[in-house]
C-alpha positions, 0 to 999 in steps of 0.5 A, spaced: 430 390 094 427 387 087 431 390 080 426 393 076 429 389 069 427 383 072 420 384 074 420 387 067 422 381 064 418 377 067 411 380 066 414 380 059 415 373 059 409 370 063 404 376 059 408 372 053 406 365 054 399 367 056 400 366 063 399 372 066 393 377 062 392 384 066 386 386 067 383 392 065 376 395 067 374 399 063 366 404 063 364 400 056 364 393 061 360 396 067 355 399 062 354 393 057 354 388 064 347 393 066 345 393 060 344 386 059 341 386 066 335 389 063 334 384 058 333 379 064 328 375 062 321 375 066 319 370 071 312 367 069 310 368 076 312 377 075 309 376 068 302 374 071 302 379 077 304 385 072 298 383 067 294 382 074 296 390 074 295 393 068 287 389 068 286 391 075 287 399 073 284 399 066 278 396 070 279 402 075 280 407 069 273 404 066 269 405 072 272 413 074 270 414 067 263 411 068 261 416 074 265 422 071 261 421 064 254 419 069 253 425 070 253 428 064 248 422 061 242 423 067 242 430 066 241 429 059 237 424 059 232 428 065 232 433 059 230 429 054 224 427 058 223 433 060 223 437 052 216 437 050 214 441 045 218 448 047 224 446 051 221 444 059 224 446 064 231 447 062 228 452 057 225 456 062 230 457 067 235 458 061 231 463 058 232 469 062 239 467 064 241 467 056 238 474 057 242 477 061 248 474 059 247 476 052 246 485 056 252 484 060 257 481 054 252 487 049 254 492 054 262 490 057 265 487 050 261 491 045 258 485 041 251 482 039 249 476 041 245 473 036 238 471 037 238 464 038 232 459 040 232 456 046 228 451 044 235 449 039 239 450 046 237 445 049 237 440 045 244 442 043 246 442 050 243 434 051 246 432 045 253 434 047 252 431 055 249 425 052 254 424 045 259 426 049 259 422 055 257 415 052 265 417 048 268 419 054 266 412 057 270 408 051 276 413 052 275 417 046 277 424 045 272 427 042 267 425 048 272 430 051 271 435 047 264 435 046 263 435 054 268 442 055 265 445 049 258 444 053 262 447 060 264 452 057 257 455 053 254 453 060 258 454 066 257 463 065 251 463 064 248 457 068 251 459 075 251 468 074 254 468 081 256 474 078 249 477 078 248 477 086 251 481 092 255 477 096 250 477 103 245 473 098 243 466 099 243 466 090 250 468 090 253 462 095 248 457 092 250 459 084 258 460 086 258 452 089 255 450 082 260 454 078 266 451 082 263 444 081 263 445 074 269 449 074 271 442 076 269 438 071 272 442 066 279 442 069 278 434 069 276 434 062 282 438 060 286 433 064 284 428 061 285 430 054 292 432 056 294 425 058 291 422 053 295 427 048 302 426 052 301 417 052 304 417 045 309 421 046 311 416 051 310 411 047 315 413 042 320 415 047 320 408 050 321 405 043 327 410 040 333 405 041 339 409 044 345 411 042 351 406 044 356 410 048 363 407 045 
């Protein structure tokens, strides 16, 4: 057996002379190595691939906004060409539906809907769809809000499936159009939510992390 005093003296001698240095593993050293690994320089090929992915994603997002906004822009363009003096076919189809909707609101809610000239409503609809669609193509939140306002006003008035019986053909047609426009309404809400969450994500990424001692 080896004497403990001899071993202790040997370690003390070697430690004092610098020949023997005990290795200490600390949690801070492991964390430091991980942090240094995060700052490893990116190779030019990886950086090029990353930039290509970002460019392709931006292009795909732009094409998606164009396709989405084209539904509103083409509709606004058609109504503008057919506007005429009295608002065109859009005013003819909107007038009876607005009358029925106003009676429903007055009977169920007790609020009198103010009388508005149908031609002015069609003109406002064209402006909301045209301007909102163009702004939406360039990723503007204002354009999304304009389209959202248009959908919120038009959907319950034009697609009044609730005025028909379930077994009627008009019920099925109007209900399908109602759900389709409701999906567009939801997509606009999703876009606005994602647009508002982007600055917060960037701030979280830029916020300095607290160092653990």
